[in-house]
C-alpha positions in Angstrom: 111.8 -101.8 -104.7 109.8 -98.7 -105.4 107.6 -100.7 -107.7 106.6 -102.9 -104.8 105.3 -99.8 -102.9 103.3 -98.4 -105.8 99.9 -97.4 -104.2 98.1 -98.0 -107.5 98.9 -101.7 -107.4 96.5 -103.4 -105.0 97.0 -106.8 -103.5 94.4 -109.3 -104.7 91.6 -109.7 -102.2 91.0 -113.1 -100.7 87.8 -114.7 -101.7 85.8 -115.5 -98.5 83.6 -117.9 -100.5 86.5 -120.1 -101.4 86.8 -121.4 -97.8 84.6 -124.2 -96.4 81.7 -122.8 -94.5 79.2 -125.7 -94.2 79.7 -126.9 -90.6 80.6 -123.5 -89.2 77.7 -121.7 -90.9 75.3 -124.4 -89.9 76.5 -124.1 -86.2 75.9 -120.3 -86.4 72.5 -120.8 -87.9 71.5 -123.4 -85.3 72.7 -121.4 -82.4 71.0 -118.1 -83.4 67.7 -119.7 -84.4 67.6 -121.9 -81.3 68.2 -118.9 -79.1 65.5 -116.9 -80.9 63.0 -119.8 -80.4 63.9 -120.1 -76.7 63.4 -116.3 -76.3 59.9 -116.6 -77.8 58.8 -118.8 -74.9 59.3 -115.9 -72.6 57.6 -113.3 -74.7 54.7 -115.0 -76.4 52.3 -113.8 -73.7 53.4 -110.2 -74.2 53.3 -110.3 -78.0 49.8 -111.9 -78.0 50.1 -115.5 -79.1 52.7 -118.3 -79.6 52.5 -118.3 -83.4 53.4 -114.6 -83.8 56.2 -115.0 -81.3 57.6 -118.0 -83.0 57.4 -116.4 -86.4 59.0 -113.2 -85.2 61.9 -114.6 -83.3 62.5 -117.4 -85.8 62.9 -114.9 -88.7 64.9 -112.6 -86.5 67.1 -115.5 -85.7 67.6 -116.2 -89.4 68.6 -112.6 -89.9 71.0 -112.7 -87.0 72.4 -115.9 -88.4 73.0 -114.3 -91.8 74.7 -111.3 -90.2 76.8 -113.5 -87.9 77.8 -115.7 -90.8 79.0 -112.7 -92.8 81.1 -111.6 -89.8 82.5 -115.1 -89.0 83.6 -115.7 -92.6 84.5 -112.1 -93.3 82.1 -111.6 -96.2 82.0 -107.8 -97.1 78.5 -106.5 -97.4 79.1 -104.1 -100.3 79.8 -106.6 -103.1 77.3 -109.1 -101.7 74.4 -106.7 -101.7 75.4 -104.4 -104.6 73.8 -101.1 -105.2 70.5 -100.2 -103.5 69.8 -97.7 -106.3 69.5 -100.5 -108.9 65.9 -101.1 -107.7 64.7 -98.0 -109.6 66.4 -99.1 -112.8 65.1 -102.7 -112.6 61.4 -102.1 -112.0 60.7 -104.6 -114.8 62.0 -107.4 -112.6 59.7 -106.3 -109.8 56.8 -107.0 -112.2 57.9 -110.6 -112.2 56.6 -110.8 -108.7 53.0 -111.2 -110.0 54.2 -113.9 -112.4 56.0 -115.7 -109.6 52.8 -115.6 -107.4 50.7 -116.9 -110.3 53.1 -119.7 -111.2 53.4 -120.7 -107.5 49.6 -121.0 -107.3 49.4 -122.8 -110.6 52.1 -125.3 -109.5 50.2 -125.9 -106.3 47.0 -126.4 -108.2 48.7 -128.8 -110.5 49.8 -130.9 -107.5 46.2 -130.9 -106.2 44.8 -132.0 -109.5 47.4 -134.8 -109.8 46.5 -136.0 -106.3 42.8 -135.7 -107.0 43.1 -137.9 -110.1 44.8 -140.5 -107.9 42.9 -140.1 -104.6 39.9 -137.7 -104.9 38.5 -138.6 -101.4 41.8 -137.7 -99.8 41.7 -134.2 -101.4 38.2 -133.6 -100.2 39.0 -134.7 -96.6 42.1 -132.5 -96.6 40.2 -129.4 -97.8 37.5 -129.9 -95.2 39.7 -130.4 -92.2 39.1 -127.5 -89.8 42.5 -127.8 -88.1 44.2 -127.2 -91.5 41.8 -124.4 -92.7 41.5 -122.4 -89.5 44.9 -121.0 -88.7 44.6 -118.1 -86.2 47.7 -116.1 -86.4 47.4 -113.5 -83.7 45.1 -112.9 -80.8 45.9 -109.1 -80.5 46.7 -106.2 -82.7 50.3 -106.3 -81.5 50.5 -110.0 -82.4 49.3 -109.4 -85.9 51.7 -106.4 -86.3 54.7 -108.5 -85.1 53.6 -111.3 -87.5 53.3 -108.9 -90.4 56.8 -107.5 -89.6 58.3 -111.0 -89.5 56.6 -112.4 -92.7 56.8 -109.3 -94.9 60.0 -107.5 -93.8 62.4 -109.6 -91.7 61.8 -113.0 -93.3 62.4 -111.9 -96.9 65.6 -110.0 -96.0 67.0 -112.9 -94.0 66.1 -115.5 -96.6 67.6 -113.5 -99.5 70.9 -113.0 -97.7 71.1 -116.7 -96.8 69.7 -118.4 -100.0 70.6 -116.0 -102.8 73.5 -114.1 -101.2 75.5 -116.6 -99.3 74.5 -120.1 -100.4 74.1 -119.3 -104.1 77.5 -117.6 -104.2 79.3 -120.2 -102.2 77.9 -123.2 -104.2 78.7 -121.4 -107.4 82.4 -121.8 -106.5 81.9 -125.6 -106.3 79.1 -126.4 -108.9 78.9 -123.4 -111.1 76.0 -120.8 -111.2 73.4 -123.0 -112.9 73.7 -125.9 -110.4 74.2 -123.5 -107.5 70.9 -121.8 -108.4 69.2 -125.2 -108.6 70.5 -126.5 -105.3 69.9 -123.3 -103.3 66.4 -123.0 -104.7 65.7 -126.7 -104.0 66.6 -126.1 -100.3 64.6 -122.9 -100.3 61.5 -124.8 -101.6 61.9 -127.8 -99.3 61.8 -125.4 -96.3 58.4 -124.1 -97.4 54.9 -125.6 -97.6 54.6 -125.2 -101.4 57.9 -126.8 -102.2 57.7 -126.9 -106.0 56.2 -123.4 -106.3 58.8 -121.9 -104.0 61.6 -123.8 -105.7 60.6 -122.0 -109.0 60.3 -118.7 -107.1 63.8 -119.2 -105.6 65.3 -120.0 -109.0 63.9 -116.8 -110.5 65.2 -114.8 -107.6 68.7 -116.3 -108.1 68.6 -115.3 -111.8 67.4 -111.8 -111.0 70.2 -111.4 -108.5 72.7 -112.6 -111.1 71.5 -110.2 -113.8 70.9 -107.1 -111.7 74.0 -107.6 -109.4 72.0 -106.2 -106.6 70.6 -108.3 -103.7 68.2 -105.5 -103.0 66.1 -106.3 -106.1 65.2 -109.9 -105.1 64.7 -108.6 -101.6 62.1 -106.1 -102.9 60.5 -108.9 -105.0 60.4 -111.2 -102.0 58.8 -108.5 -99.8 56.1 -107.8 -102.5 55.4 -111.5 -102.8 54.9 -112.0 -99.1 52.9 -108.8 -98.8 50.5 -110.0 -101.5 50.2 -113.4 -99.8 49.3 -111.7 -96.5 46.7 -109.5 -98.2 45.2 -112.5 -100.0 45.0 -114.4 -96.7 43.5 -111.4 -94.8 40.8 -110.8 -97.4 40.2 -114.6 -97.8 41.1 -114.7 -101.4 42.6 -118.1 -100.9 39.6 -120.4 -100.4 40.6 -124.0 -99.9 37.0 -125.0 -100.7 37.9 -124.4 -104.3 40.0 -127.6 -104.2 37.2 -129.7 -102.8 36.9 -132.9 -104.8 33.4 -132.0 -106.1 34.5 -128.5 -107.2 37.6 -129.8 -109.0 35.5 -132.3 -110.9 33.1 -129.5 -111.9 35.9 -127.1 -112.9 38.6 -129.5 -114.1 38.9 -127.9 -117.6 39.5 -124.3 -116.3 41.9 -125.7 -113.7 43.8 -127.5 -116.4 43.9 -124.3 -118.4 45.5 -122.5 -115.5 48.0 -125.2 -115.1 48.8 -125.1 -118.9 49.3 -121.3 -118.7 51.5 -121.8 -115.6 53.7 -124.4 -117.3 54.1 -122.2 -120.4 55.2 -119.2 -118.2 57.6 -121.4 -116.3 59.3 -122.8 -119.4 59.4 -119.2 -120.9 61.1 -117.8 -117.8 63.5 -120.7 -117.6 64.5 -120.1 -121.2 64.7 -116.3 -120.8 66.5 -116.2 -117.5 68.9 -119.1 -117.7 72.3 -117.9 -116.7 74.7 -117.2 -119.5 78.2 -118.6 -119.1 79.9 -115.3 -119.5 77.9 -113.7 -116.6 80.0 -113.4 -113.4 78.5 -113.9 -110.0 77.3 -110.6 -108.5 79.8 -110.7 -105.6 82.7 -111.0 -108.1 81.4 -108.3 -110.4 80.7 -105.9 -107.6 84.0 -106.5 -105.9 85.8 -106.0 -109.2 84.0 -102.7 -109.8 84.9 -101.5 -106.3 88.6 -102.2 -106.7 89.0 -100.3 -110.0 91.0 -97.1 -109.8 87.9 -95.0 -110.9 85.4 -97.2 -109.0 83.1 -95.7 -106.4 
């Protein structure tokens, strides 16, 4: 009887990701995001524009949905997030942010070239449409500040919790890590404008999360990626005129060279970062560490 009361023997912890969470989590996500979008209708005038308000409250809704989902399904944050201190010891992964940006742009360029070869006039018309090119984010300094906070800080944190933390871990229980990374990255890409480029970025972030066992590392990479994107847009480094049909015809060989480099980098990273079978999911590895007698 005394053996049953031995304090060193711990009862196995229940795996929160073994339960079905699809419908319940979707309901939490829909409720919180819908509430945030409704709230934005009342504050868009104060913030300084409908677009900053929508971005801010939509991303805030995603973050609230992620937190609410963790509470509803009793997902402990410590093993899901891992150690914050691992960012300093994994700075090499942060350098992948530049590679991700280059590859995303290269994949986008490859799509433009493919469409140009099929329908050059359509590419030219798309590039010259003023309603596509002129996208006024904020009307006031407050609006731009709120938009910056949503795009660079809140959005990356919310998306990493949802796509890399929760979906990647949950689907790994059903499909295994490789297919889970594919499916979660596919959904991540579909929900963004540059679907193929963001699919690749999401897959890399899944692999980084798996190998570092810290969600803070992909969060830092995501923040850097969005920060660079905002700076590129602010300083007009993205010029859609470059994809005008006449410019593509004049610079087709350099563009194809960029695409070739992009594809080489993509295949290299896929080969280098593909998940090894013996690697456990971060949630499992971190929870195992925390339950060891000498664990901290």
